RODO-2510 file (C-alpha; in nm, 4 decimals, decimal comma):
residues 595
     n   res          X          Y          Z
     1     x     3,6486     6,5912     0,3037
     2     x     3,7853     6,6316    -0,0495
     3     x     3,9092     6,2718    -0,0451
     4     x     3,5660     6,1538     0,0593
     5     x     3,4024     6,3396    -0,2309
     6     x     3,6556     6,1893    -0,4731
     7     x     3,5766     5,8415    -0,3324
     8     x     3,2005     5,8720    -0,3895
     9     x     3,2562     6,0179    -0,7353
    10     x     3,4780     5,7241    -0,8253
    11     x     3,2191     5,4812    -0,6886
    12     x     2,9427     5,6379    -0,8987
    13     x     3,1647     5,6197    -1,2054
    14     x     3,2352     5,2496    -1,1487
    15     x     2,8662     5,1764    -1,1041
    16     x     2,7841     5,3651    -1,4227
    17     x     3,0566     5,1815    -1,6175
    18     x     2,9339     4,8394    -1,4992
    19     x     2,5619     4,9137    -1,5277
    20     x     2,5136     4,6577    -1,8076
    21     x     2,6891     4,3861    -1,6046
    22     x     2,4541     4,4039    -1,3064
    23     x     2,1749     4,1413    -1,3068
    24     x     1,8307     4,2748    -1,3824
    25     x     1,5747     4,2164    -1,1095
    26     x     1,3573     3,9105    -1,1779
    27     x     1,0089     4,0232    -1,2889
    28     x     0,7377     3,9161    -1,0470
    29     x     0,5657     3,7032    -1,3112
    30     x     0,8915     3,5186    -1,3848
    31     x     1,0121     3,4681    -1,0290
    32     x     0,9802     3,1272    -0,8649
    33     x     0,7539     3,0749    -0,5683
    34     x     1,0129     2,8498    -0,4074
    35     x     1,3815     2,7726    -0,4526
    36     x     1,5411     2,4794    -0,2690
    37     x     1,9127     2,4055    -0,2123
    38     x     2,0566     2,0749    -0,0986
    39     x     2,1685     1,7264    -0,1987
    40     x     1,8877     1,6447    -0,4393
    41     x     1,8292     1,2951    -0,5774
    42     x     1,6195     1,3545    -0,8871
    43     x     1,5722     0,9881    -0,9967
    44     x     1,6372     1,1082    -1,3516
    45     x     1,9047     0,9365    -1,5629
    46     x     2,0293     1,2518    -1,7369
    47     x     2,0811     1,4352    -1,4053
    48     x     2,0710     1,1918    -1,1114
    49     x     2,1783     1,4568    -0,8623
    50     x     2,1272     1,8330    -0,8427
    51     x     2,2138     2,1210    -0,6109
    52     x     1,8967     2,3275    -0,6487
    53     x     1,5556     2,3552    -0,8062
    54     x     1,2954     2,6253    -0,8532
    55     x     0,9175     2,5845    -0,8298
    56     x     0,6408     2,8036    -0,9714
    57     x     0,2669     2,7351    -0,9745
    58     x     0,3248     2,3903    -0,8271
    59     x     0,5733     2,2685    -1,0906
    60     x     0,9505     2,2570    -1,1319
    61     x     1,0737     2,5341    -1,3636
    62     x     1,4456     2,4767    -1,3033
    63     x     1,6613     2,1872    -1,1837
    64     x     2,0379     2,2222    -1,1718
    65     x     2,3050     2,4056    -0,9763
    66     x     2,2759     2,6809    -0,7177
    67     x     2,4185     2,9491    -0,9436
    68     x     2,1595     2,8786    -1,2094
    69     x     1,8738     2,8844    -0,9596
    70     x     1,9545     3,2441    -0,8596
    71     x     1,8000     3,3667    -1,1832
    72     x     1,4609     3,2573    -1,0467
    73     x     1,4786     3,4310    -0,7107
    74     x     1,2519     3,7335    -0,6858
    75     x     1,1436     3,9594    -0,4074
    76     x     0,8768     3,7155    -0,2842
    77     x     1,0555     3,3874    -0,3587
    78     x     1,0894     3,1576    -0,0567
    79     x     1,4354     3,0025    -0,0339
    80     x     1,4884     2,6772     0,1574
    81     x     1,8535     2,5942     0,2236
    82     x     1,9021     2,2271     0,3195
    83     x     2,2696     2,2030     0,2288
    84     x     2,4750     1,9709     0,4518
    85     x     2,1635     1,8743     0,6484
    86     x     2,0478     1,5550     0,4749
    87     x     1,8870     1,5004     0,1361
    88     x     1,5922     1,5892    -0,0857
    89     x     1,4043     1,3294    -0,2912
    90     x     1,0821     1,2970    -0,4933
    91     x     0,7558     1,2253    -0,3137
    92     x     0,7025     0,8535    -0,2587
    93     x     0,4251     0,6140    -0,3636
    94     x     0,2698     0,3302    -0,1656
    95     x     0,1616     0,0905    -0,4384
    96     x    -0,0738    -0,1198    -0,2233
    97     x    -0,2114    -0,0479     0,1225
    98     x    -0,5304    -0,0178     0,3262
    99     x    -0,5034     0,3172     0,5013
   100     x    -0,8756     0,3959     0,4910
   101     x    -0,9505     0,0623     0,6557
   102     x    -0,6786     0,1213     0,9150
   103     x    -0,8139     0,4643     1,0037
   104     x    -1,1790     0,3560     0,9806
   105     x    -1,1293     0,0965     1,2524
   106     x    -1,0289     0,3783     1,4840
   107     x    -1,3844     0,5089     1,4476
   108     x    -1,5003     0,2098     1,6518
   109     x    -1,2702     0,2072     1,9574
   110     x    -1,5285     0,0428     2,1826
   111     x    -1,5971    -0,2321     1,9287
   112     x    -1,2432    -0,3194     1,8191
   113     x    -0,9725    -0,5386     1,9713
   114     x    -0,6099    -0,5687     1,8659
   115     x    -0,4641    -0,9115     1,9431
   116     x    -0,1013    -1,0175     1,9576
   117     x     0,0327    -1,3013     1,7447
   118     x     0,1401    -1,4637     2,0720
   119     x    -0,2139    -1,4664     2,2137
   120     x    -0,3424    -1,8151     2,2863
   121     x    -0,6917    -1,9390     2,2124
   122     x    -0,7835    -1,8729     2,5737
   123     x    -0,6261    -1,5248     2,5650
   124     x    -0,8456    -1,4241     2,2715
   125     x    -1,1622    -1,5518     2,4375
   126     x    -1,0751    -1,3682     2,7589
   127     x    -1,0182    -1,0386     2,5773
   128     x    -1,3492    -1,0606     2,3913
   129     x    -1,5297    -1,1499     2,7124
   130     x    -1,3682    -0,8558     2,8936
   131     x    -1,4869    -0,6158     2,6217
   132     x    -1,8462    -0,7375     2,6573
   133     x    -1,8373    -0,7189     3,0376
   134     x    -1,6934    -0,3664     3,0261
   135     x    -1,9703    -0,2487     2,7937
   136     x    -2,2349    -0,4079     3,0155
   137     x    -2,0912    -0,2453     3,3279
   138     x    -2,1125     0,0925     3,1555
   139     x    -2,4676     0,0302     3,0375
   140     x    -2,3685     0,0242     2,6708
   141     x    -2,4972    -0,2031     2,3948
   142     x    -2,2354    -0,3262     2,1465
   143     x    -2,3624    -0,3576     1,7895
   144     x    -2,0674    -0,5749     1,6857
   145     x    -1,7168    -0,6824     1,7876
   146     x    -1,4261    -0,6710     1,5424
   147     x    -1,0857    -0,8127     1,6354
   148     x    -0,7653    -0,8858     1,4484
   149     x    -0,4061    -0,9970     1,4947
   150     x    -0,4015    -1,3498     1,6394
   151     x    -0,1921    -1,6269     1,4799
   152     x    -0,4112    -1,9263     1,3933
   153     x    -0,1102    -2,1316     1,2845
   154     x    -0,0487    -2,2358     1,6426
   155     x    -0,4083    -2,3445     1,7049
   156     x    -0,5406    -2,6804     1,5972
   157     x    -0,9083    -2,5835     1,6169
   158     x    -1,1553    -2,3009     1,6710
   159     x    -1,5210    -2,3330     1,7574
   160     x    -1,7924    -2,0729     1,7237
   161     x    -1,9715    -2,2170     2,0272
   162     x    -1,6903    -2,0889     2,2472
   163     x    -1,7648    -1,7380     2,1186
   164     x    -2,1362    -1,8009     2,1670
   165     x    -2,0739    -1,8502     2,5385
   166     x    -1,9729    -1,4818     2,5392
   167     x    -2,2655    -1,3593     2,3286
   168     x    -2,5179    -1,4928     2,0798
   169     x    -2,6654    -1,1468     2,0221
   170     x    -2,3580    -0,9427     1,9338
   171     x    -2,2024    -1,0402     1,5965
   172     x    -1,8363    -1,1258     1,6613
   173     x    -1,5784    -1,1271     1,3811
   174     x    -1,2146    -1,2032     1,4675
   175     x    -0,9532    -1,1856     1,1886
   176     x    -0,6156    -1,3561     1,1975
   177     x    -0,2982    -1,1479     1,1666
   178     x    -0,2870    -1,1954     0,7882
   179     x    -0,6575    -1,1093     0,7342
   180     x    -0,6992    -1,4338     0,5358
   181     x    -0,8850    -1,6214     0,8079
   182     x    -1,1593    -1,5342     1,0544
   183     x    -1,3438    -1,6859     1,3468
   184     x    -1,7066    -1,5839     1,4057
   185     x    -1,9951    -1,6549     1,6380
   186     x    -2,3446    -1,7651     1,5354
   187     x    -2,4810    -1,4081     1,5189
   188     x    -2,2265    -1,3126     1,2508
   189     x    -2,2941    -1,6345     1,0568
   190     x    -2,6702    -1,5677     1,0643
   191     x    -2,6132    -1,2176     0,9246
   192     x    -2,3938    -1,3615     0,6482
   193     x    -2,6500    -1,6260     0,5521
   194     x    -2,4335    -1,9228     0,6543
   195     x    -2,6878    -2,0566     0,9070
   196     x    -3,0434    -1,9718     1,0077
   197     x    -3,1582    -1,8712     1,3568
   198     x    -3,2004    -2,2363     1,4487
   199     x    -2,8436    -2,3231     1,3501
   200     x    -2,9359    -2,5024     1,0284
   201     x    -2,6709    -2,4743     0,7575
   202     x    -2,7857    -2,2583     0,4647
   203     x    -2,4581    -2,2402     0,2748
   204     x    -2,1914    -2,5092     0,2444
   205     x    -1,9630    -2,3535    -0,0152
   206     x    -1,8214    -2,0110    -0,0992
   207     x    -1,6324    -1,9749    -0,4272
   208     x    -1,2745    -1,8752    -0,3601
   209     x    -1,3017    -1,9558     0,0096
   210     x    -1,3433    -2,2304     0,2674
   211     x    -1,6081    -2,2855     0,5332
   212     x    -1,4337    -2,4708     0,8146
   213     x    -1,5899    -2,7921     0,9465
   214     x    -1,4765    -3,0609     1,1857
   215     x    -1,4343    -3,4291     1,0972
   216     x    -1,8069    -3,4852     1,1538
   217     x    -1,9097    -3,2059     0,9184
   218     x    -2,0095    -2,9617     1,1913
   219     x    -1,9456    -2,5915     1,1392
   220     x    -1,6569    -2,4457     1,3366
   221     x    -1,7321    -2,0803     1,2675
   222     x    -1,3972    -2,0617     1,0896
   223     x    -1,3627    -1,9147     0,7396
   224     x    -1,0705    -1,8803     0,5017
   225     x    -0,9798    -1,6606     0,2066
   226     x    -1,2741    -1,4959     0,0261
   227     x    -1,5183    -1,6453     0,2764
   228     x    -1,3512    -1,4083     0,5239
   229     x    -1,4558    -1,1149     0,3069
   230     x    -1,8157    -1,2359     0,2994
   231     x    -1,8280    -1,2635     0,6796
   232     x    -1,6773    -0,9162     0,7218
   233     x    -1,9049    -0,7374     0,4774
   234     x    -2,2266    -0,9234     0,5614
   235     x    -2,1653    -1,0575     0,9096
   236     x    -2,1108    -0,7151     1,0664
   237     x    -2,4072    -0,5326     0,9203
   238     x    -2,3812    -0,2396     1,1604
   239     x    -2,0120    -0,1811     1,1029
   240     x    -2,0792     0,1071     0,8679
   241     x    -1,9181     0,4436     0,8105
   242     x    -2,1040     0,7679     0,7560
   243     x    -1,9740     1,0055     0,4837
   244     x    -1,8295     1,2304     0,7575
   245     x    -1,6476     0,9330     0,9133
   246     x    -1,5077     0,8398     0,5714
   247     x    -1,3737     1,1910     0,5211
   248     x    -1,2215     1,1847     0,8686
   249     x    -1,0558     0,8492     0,7949
   250     x    -0,9143     0,9820     0,4669
   251     x    -0,7916     1,3028     0,6321
   252     x    -0,6188     1,1038     0,9070
   253     x    -0,4662     0,8698     0,6498
   254     x    -0,3451     1,1672     0,4471
   255     x    -0,1871     1,3276     0,7532
   256     x     0,0056     1,0076     0,8267
   257     x     0,1100     0,9592     0,4640
   258     x     0,2472     1,3131     0,4471
   259     x     0,4392     1,2609     0,7715
   260     x     0,6364     0,9744     0,6151
   261     x     0,6817     1,1269     0,2696
   262     x     0,4090     0,9623     0,0598
   263     x     0,2361     1,1768    -0,2017
   264     x     0,0662     0,8942    -0,3978
   265     x    -0,1134     0,5832    -0,2722
   266     x    -0,3263     0,2965    -0,3980
   267     x    -0,5932     0,1727    -0,1566
   268     x    -0,6342    -0,2027    -0,2059
   269     x    -0,9964    -0,2063    -0,0863
   270     x    -1,2766     0,0375    -0,1498
   271     x    -1,5820    -0,1816    -0,0922
   272     x    -1,5809    -0,2532     0,2817
   273     x    -1,7601    -0,0771     0,5677
   274     x    -2,0905    -0,0544     0,3847
   275     x    -1,9411     0,1110     0,0793
   276     x    -2,2088    -0,0313    -0,1505
   277     x    -2,2986     0,3296    -0,2304
   278     x    -1,9365     0,4194    -0,3147
   279     x    -1,8832     0,6142     0,0062
   280     x    -1,5036     0,6114    -0,0222
   281     x    -1,5144     0,7674    -0,3676
   282     x    -1,7654     1,0256    -0,2460
   283     x    -1,5478     1,1126     0,0534
   284     x    -1,2446     1,1724    -0,1692
   285     x    -1,4554     1,3816    -0,4088
   286     x    -1,5853     1,5959    -0,1213
   287     x    -1,2283     1,6593    -0,0065
   288     x    -1,1260     1,7455    -0,3616
   289     x    -1,4059     2,0009    -0,3878
   290     x    -1,2906     2,1510    -0,0578
   291     x    -0,9323     2,1624    -0,1955
   292     x    -0,8170     1,9533     0,0993
   293     x    -0,7041     1,6413    -0,0908
   294     x    -0,3277     1,6869    -0,1058
   295     x    -0,2137     1,3578    -0,2570
   296     x    -0,3063     1,1323    -0,5460
   297     x    -0,5400     0,8627    -0,4158
   298     x    -0,6103     0,5509    -0,6228
   299     x    -0,9011     0,3259    -0,5257
   300     x    -0,9342    -0,0397    -0,6282
   301     x    -1,2885    -0,1781    -0,6373
   302     x    -1,2783    -0,5336    -0,5060
   303     x    -1,4798    -0,7894    -0,7017
   304     x    -1,5390    -1,1136    -0,5147
   305     x    -1,5898    -1,4583    -0,6715
   306     x    -1,9060    -1,5161    -0,4664
   307     x    -2,0801    -1,2136    -0,6258
   308     x    -2,3671    -1,2894    -0,8622
   309     x    -2,2233    -1,2532    -1,2135
   310     x    -1,8876    -1,1045    -1,0988
   311     x    -1,7830    -0,9981    -1,4488
   312     x    -2,0791    -0,7612    -1,4681
   313     x    -1,9237    -0,5511    -1,1903
   314     x    -1,6637    -0,4286    -1,4404
   315     x    -1,9409    -0,2152    -1,5915
   316     x    -2,0096    -0,0664    -1,2475
   317     x    -1,6425     0,0228    -1,2048
   318     x    -1,6473     0,1800    -1,5524
   319     x    -1,9359     0,4028    -1,4404
   320     x    -1,7416     0,4945    -1,1250
   321     x    -1,4373     0,5768    -1,3376
   322     x    -1,6426     0,8023    -1,5646
   323     x    -1,7767     0,9952    -1,2637
   324     x    -1,4618     1,0330    -1,0540
   325     x    -1,2007     1,0654    -1,3291
   326     x    -1,3113     1,4292    -1,3417
   327     x    -1,1251     1,4925    -1,0150
   328     x    -0,7515     1,5475    -1,0749
   329     x    -0,6273     1,3684    -0,7613
   330     x    -0,8643     1,0691    -0,7616
   331     x    -0,7589     0,7621    -0,9601
   332     x    -1,0682     0,5364    -0,9734
   333     x    -0,9602     0,3052    -1,2549
   334     x    -0,8583    -0,0101    -1,0639
   335     x    -1,0216    -0,3447    -0,9934
   336     x    -0,8888    -0,5602    -0,7099
   337     x    -0,8921    -0,9386    -0,7523
   338     x    -0,7527    -1,2146    -0,5321
   339     x    -0,5842    -1,4883    -0,7373
   340     x    -0,4939    -1,6955    -0,4297
   341     x    -0,4303    -1,6758    -0,0548
   342     x    -0,1020    -1,6865     0,1381
   343     x     0,1864    -1,9247     0,0794
   344     x     0,2798    -1,9430     0,4472
   345     x    -0,0844    -2,0206     0,5275
   346     x    -0,1070    -2,3011     0,2730
   347     x    -0,3631    -2,1262     0,0525
   348     x    -0,1246    -1,9651    -0,1962
   349     x    -0,1375    -2,1284    -0,5424
   350     x     0,1990    -2,2924    -0,6205
   351     x     0,3535    -2,4623    -0,9210
   352     x     0,4818    -2,7373    -0,6884
   353     x     0,2736    -2,9275    -0,4303
   354     x     0,2900    -2,8427    -0,0614
   355     x     0,4303    -3,0841     0,1900
   356     x     0,1393    -3,2677     0,3571
   357     x     0,0751    -3,1371     0,7083
   358     x    -0,1290    -3,3595     0,9396
   359     x    -0,3969    -3,1832     1,1454
   360     x    -0,3539    -2,8598     0,9512
   361     x    -0,5387    -2,5700     1,1159
   362     x    -0,6535    -2,4596     0,7688
   363     x    -0,9085    -2,6997     0,6112
   364     x    -0,7876    -2,7922     0,2646
   365     x    -0,4555    -2,6113     0,2986
   366     x    -0,1155    -2,7771     0,2576
   367     x    -0,2809    -3,0285     0,0292
   368     x    -0,1929    -3,0276    -0,3385
   369     x    -0,0970    -2,6965    -0,4908
   370     x    -0,3031    -2,4582    -0,2779
   371     x    -0,6279    -2,2740    -0,3365
   372     x    -0,6747    -2,0669    -0,6555
   373     x    -0,9587    -1,8152    -0,6343
   374     x    -1,0214    -1,7660    -1,0076
   375     x    -0,9412    -1,9842    -1,3073
   376     x    -0,6995    -1,8540    -1,5670
   377     x    -0,9900    -1,8174    -1,8121
   378     x    -1,1899    -1,6103    -1,5623
   379     x    -0,8918    -1,3812    -1,5064
   380     x    -0,8525    -1,3472    -1,8837
   381     x    -1,2153    -1,2358    -1,9161
   382     x    -1,1589    -0,9723    -1,6491
   383     x    -0,8418    -0,8494    -1,8217
   384     x    -1,0153    -0,8208    -2,1587
   385     x    -1,3229    -0,6397    -2,0326
   386     x    -1,1541    -0,4137    -1,7769
   387     x    -0,8629    -0,3097    -1,9985
   388     x    -1,1023    -0,2209    -2,2802
   389     x    -1,2427     0,0457    -2,0449
   390     x    -0,8921     0,1599    -1,9509
   391     x    -0,9352    -0,0011    -1,6093
   392     x    -0,6311    -0,1780    -1,4653
   393     x    -0,6402    -0,5058    -1,2760
   394     x    -0,4698    -0,5049    -0,9366
   395     x    -0,4257    -0,8727    -0,8510
   396     x    -0,3208    -1,0337    -0,5231
   397     x    -0,0734    -1,3052    -0,6225
   398     x     0,1329    -1,4742    -0,3520
   399     x     0,2310    -1,8052    -0,5079
   400     x     0,4055    -1,8563    -0,8411
   401     x     0,1025    -2,0511    -0,9653
   402     x    -0,1202    -1,7506    -0,9038
   403     x     0,1364    -1,5202    -1,0660
   404     x     0,1477    -1,7505    -1,3684
   405     x    -0,2311    -1,7588    -1,4043
   406     x    -0,2478    -1,3795    -1,3821
   407     x     0,0403    -1,3291    -1,6280
   408     x    -0,1101    -1,5652    -1,8848
   409     x    -0,4526    -1,4034    -1,8449
   410     x    -0,3147    -1,0543    -1,9059
   411     x    -0,0884    -1,1701    -2,1884
   412     x    -0,3758    -1,3374    -2,3723
   413     x    -0,6590    -1,1018    -2,2847
   414     x    -0,5206    -0,7709    -2,1629
   415     x    -0,3848    -0,4497    -2,3082
   416     x    -0,0171    -0,3728    -2,2443
   417     x    -0,0901     0,0031    -2,2484
   418     x    -0,2899    -0,0395    -1,9250
   419     x    -0,0868    -0,0630    -1,6026
   420     x    -0,2078    -0,3967    -1,4715
   421     x    -0,0364    -0,4827    -1,1439
   422     x     0,0451    -0,7961    -0,9476
   423     x     0,0991    -0,7372    -0,5786
   424     x     0,2920    -0,9197    -0,3032
   425     x     0,4504    -1,1863    -0,5290
   426     x     0,6246    -1,4225    -0,2924
   427     x     0,7499    -1,6382    -0,5793
   428     x     0,7661    -1,5814    -0,9557
   429     x     0,8912    -1,8187    -1,2265
   430     x     1,1467    -1,7191    -1,4914
   431     x     0,8795    -1,7457    -1,7614
   432     x     0,6556    -1,5019    -1,5790
   433     x     0,9293    -1,2455    -1,5192
   434     x     0,9529    -1,2233    -1,8992
   435     x     0,5760    -1,1951    -1,9392
   436     x     0,5605    -0,9168    -1,6821
   437     x     0,8255    -0,7205    -1,8705
   438     x     0,6763    -0,7835    -2,2148
   439     x     0,3199    -0,6984    -2,1051
   440     x     0,4102    -0,3942    -1,8899
   441     x     0,2795    -0,5637    -1,5754
   442     x     0,3912    -0,3738    -1,2654
   443     x     0,5103    -0,5554    -0,9539
   444     x     0,3805    -0,3905    -0,6364
   445     x     0,6261    -0,5728    -0,4133
   446     x     0,6397    -0,5864    -0,0355
   447     x     1,0010    -0,4707    -0,0144
   448     x     0,9931    -0,4983     0,3638
   449     x     0,8949    -0,8664     0,3368
   450     x     1,1338    -0,9920     0,0711
   451     x     1,3713    -1,1452     0,3238
   452     x     1,1527    -1,1958     0,6277
   453     x     1,3592    -1,4044     0,8627
   454     x     1,1806    -1,4310     1,1960
   455     x     1,1005    -1,7331     1,4110
   456     x     0,8706    -1,8801     1,1460
   457     x     1,1630    -1,9754     0,9214
   458     x     1,1932    -2,3258     1,0631
   459     x     0,8152    -2,3691     1,0543
   460     x     0,8090    -2,2667     0,6880
   461     x     1,0678    -2,5311     0,6051
   462     x     0,8238    -2,7915     0,7338
   463     x     0,5332    -2,6535     0,5327
   464     x     0,6667    -2,5594     0,1910
   465     x     0,8400    -2,7418    -0,0938
   466     x     1,2171    -2,7141    -0,0701
   467     x     1,2618    -2,4267    -0,3186
   468     x     0,9901    -2,2143    -0,1589
   469     x     1,1281    -2,2776     0,1887
   470     x     1,4628    -2,1228     0,0938
   471     x     1,3460    -1,8526    -0,1506
   472     x     1,1217    -1,5715    -0,0413
   473     x     1,0007    -1,2463    -0,1978
   474     x     1,2076    -1,1490    -0,5050
   475     x     1,3427    -0,7982    -0,5573
   476     x     1,6702    -0,7962    -0,7489
   477     x     1,5195    -1,0487    -0,9905
   478     x     1,2571    -0,7929    -1,0899
   479     x     1,5221    -0,5355    -1,1741
   480     x     1,7412    -0,7937    -1,3506
   481     x     1,4456    -0,8975    -1,5678
   482     x     1,3363    -0,5454    -1,6534
   483     x     1,0153    -0,5540    -1,4477
   484     x     0,8994    -0,2203    -1,3035
   485     x     0,8812    -0,2849    -0,9297
   486     x     0,7191    -0,0409    -0,6893
   487     x     0,7038    -0,0463    -0,3110
   488     x     0,3855    -0,1712    -0,1433
   489     x     0,3568    -0,1660     0,2364
   490     x     0,0213    -0,3477     0,2640
   491     x    -0,0447    -0,1313     0,5714
   492     x    -0,1750    -0,2177     0,8296
   493     x    -0,0270    -0,5660     0,7715
   494     x     0,3074    -0,5888     0,9509
   495     x     0,2568    -0,2425     1,0975
   496     x     0,5736    -0,1140     1,2591
   497     x     0,8067    -0,2077     0,9723
   498     x     0,6234    -0,0060     0,7067
   499     x     0,8141     0,3204     0,7511
   500     x     0,9693     0,4080     0,4112
   501     x     1,3267     0,4263     0,5371
   502     x     1,2857     0,1011     0,7262
   503     x     1,1626    -0,0461     0,3977
   504     x     1,4606     0,0994     0,2115
   505     x     1,7039    -0,0503     0,4629
   506     x     1,5355    -0,3926     0,4491
   507     x     1,5438    -0,3916     0,0687
   508     x     1,9159    -0,3139     0,0697
   509     x     2,0297    -0,5355     0,3576
   510     x     1,7684    -0,8114     0,3644
   511     x     1,7404    -0,7621     0,7400
   512     x     1,4098    -0,6473     0,8834
   513     x     1,5085    -0,6599     1,2488
   514     x     1,8441    -0,6002     1,4240
   515     x     2,0512    -0,9083     1,4972
   516     x     1,9022    -1,1306     1,2256
   517     x     2,0676    -1,2622     0,9128
   518     x     1,9288    -1,2062     0,5618
   519     x     1,7302    -1,4968     0,4231
   520     x     1,7950    -1,4471     0,0496
   521     x     2,0838    -1,1981     0,0197
   522     x     2,0964    -1,2617    -0,3556
   523     x     1,7691    -1,0655    -0,3806
   524     x     1,9006    -0,7527    -0,2063
   525     x     1,9020    -0,4381    -0,4189
   526     x     2,1031    -0,1156    -0,4226
   527     x     2,0022     0,2074    -0,2525
   528     x     1,9400     0,3704    -0,5892
   529     x     1,7137     0,0835    -0,6969
   530     x     1,5181     0,1042    -0,3717
   531     x     1,4841     0,4812    -0,4157
   532     x     1,3581     0,4274    -0,7701
   533     x     1,1012     0,1702    -0,6527
   534     x     0,9736     0,4094    -0,3853
   535     x     0,9445     0,7054    -0,6217
   536     x     0,9479     0,6876    -1,0028
   537     x     0,8358     0,3251    -1,0332
   538     x     0,5430     0,3838    -0,7993
   539     x     0,4337     0,6787    -1,0123
   540     x     0,4721     0,4570    -1,3213
   541     x     0,2471     0,1914    -1,1651
   542     x    -0,0249     0,4558    -1,1271
   543     x     0,0299     0,5982    -1,4755
   544     x     0,1704     0,9216    -1,3318
   545     x     0,5325     0,8974    -1,4431
   546     x     0,5042     1,1901    -1,6868
   547     x     0,3993     1,4280    -1,4101
   548     x     0,5217     1,2742    -1,0817
   549     x     0,7840     1,0448    -0,9317
   550     x     1,1011     1,2382    -1,0133
   551     x     1,2399     1,5905    -0,9953
   552     x     1,2330     1,7288    -1,3487
   553     x     1,1335     2,0528    -1,5170
   554     x     0,7646     2,0441    -1,6053
   555     x     0,6647     1,7883    -1,3414
   556     x     0,4645     1,8635    -1,0297
   557     x     0,6824     1,9611    -0,7353
   558     x     0,6144     1,6695    -0,5018
   559     x     0,9253     1,6270    -0,2881
   560     x     1,0479     1,5260     0,0551
   561     x     1,3169     1,6876     0,2696
   562     x     1,4951     1,4267     0,4832
   563     x     1,7248     1,4840     0,7813
   564     x     1,9913     1,2326     0,6691
   565     x     2,1462     1,1478     0,3343
   566     x     2,0812     0,7743     0,3417
   567     x     2,1450     0,7311    -0,0326
   568     x     2,5094     0,8338     0,0031
   569     x     2,7145     0,5135    -0,0027
   570     x     2,9181     0,6152     0,3025
   571     x     2,6066     0,6404     0,5199
   572     x     2,5894     0,3284     0,7433
   573     x     2,3491     0,0869     0,5770
   574     x     2,2115    -0,0447     0,9063
   575     x     2,1148     0,3092     1,0125
   576     x     1,9015     0,3984     0,7111
   577     x     1,5853     0,3362     0,9131
   578     x     1,6765     0,6219     1,1483
   579     x     1,6165     0,8874     0,8819
   580     x     1,3188     1,1165     0,9422
   581     x     1,1038     1,3301     0,7138
   582     x     1,1541     1,7010     0,7854
   583     x     0,9056     1,8348     0,5283
   584     x     0,6763     1,6967     0,2602
   585     x     0,5669     1,9165    -0,0302
   586     x     0,2805     1,8424    -0,2685
   587     x     0,2580     2,0490    -0,5860
   588     x     0,4904     2,3036    -0,4306
   589     x     0,2847     2,3397    -0,1122
   590     x     0,4241     2,2311     0,2233
   591     x     0,1804     1,9720     0,3582
   592     x     0,3962     1,8361     0,6412
   593     x     0,4142     1,9724     0,8948
   594     x     0,1044     2,1788     0,8357
   595     x     0,2162     2,4890     1,0266
***
């Protein structure tokens, strides 16, 4: 018993002697809300990798080692230990996509058809006919039919009269897989003002687009480039979303984006589905007021060349910006322009002439240098007026001719402090790489397309000038020339290969599908470069780099916990796509999964 008393006395003495050496408890107002351990890729040059970070009030208050993070752990601090389980990275940005459109189409399941790129002309007609017959058998009246996904490149002709045999009352709009071509019946053309009810032609030309005609000058019901936009917005008058449907579409898009690690996104269209009254902006604002918008959402207002006085729409976007800039997670300061079409479709604007293709399925394509939508002077006027308002141009540029026109326009008329962006960029000249760097023009690149190498490779060799047939989407060249390149999925285009880790693998290996060889291996980039494009560079494109895009003290705590460390050089490069998002956090709040 005496020995036991001596033991406790000694223990009390030791505690008293070392009282000053014991750590003081962290005061509640100083303690972090969250501390995370793991292999952390910060995407910061001064500390590329960390062991831990601490988060309070939605921002990082410490980034460093585990020992240092312990000073921020209080009684109520949540600790997440992801050591030896994978990796942790900043939240990602999709620099160009159409998620609202993708989700909005799901609001019309009875009116929408998804085609395959292997569907024949007859297959498409049969599927449309089956939809109409099904509706009739159920006693339902279809207000419109929207379809997408077929490959017009294998068809020599389309005729609206074949669609009219199915219905002349229901407007039918069928988009090709690339959304740059459509095929419509007479009802849709009447709605769009192309013909009257008697079939008389009311409109022969659409600026920036093509109205397809046969050799005798008869309408085919086929439209290309910006004419496709006109037929979609005007031809399907009843394809409209209510404010509640818009909010549902945004919520569904947000849920998907969180599930794959995106915390920022730019929507390439905001003016479809009857959005003349700015419904998309209103839907985002409603969610913001309900505190349910848990990502940064940028909207680009599309201005079409067939609008009356297109340049005047910049003032409308400026008014939108003034209204919705008040919401912290809405970025309304973008204008979308199309500078050309698609190179593979013969409507991209090139610096070299296409090879002539007899009986081309695209009227006017594969002849000359392609089809520019705006002149360089028109683009310059947009750059000058928009940038003066602090509004950035977001320009579709596939061919190097379109990229050159856009670069020259921004160089001569724009403001380098505004984050103007060129997206897609199949080819870019050496001169324009320099202009992009010097003028702070961001490249929203389709990293999952840069070495597409499917069955169309041989077809492309027959269509394009020699250089373009062997060189596809650049990536490494952007980095080598100091151009800030972000990742753009263009969802729902090429759906199925838009998963971020599939994109990362394609960017590093140049292989989009197992068993294929890279097309342009000289354009492959490193894992770290791909990570930077997906995170920091995307935030930079949206002007958010001082508060998002990397893991750094003072920035918002947007981060992703991943089940595999795919950035580690020893991880098999052809297995990067197998990585899965475990959790996504936005401003320190876990948003995926929700429970």
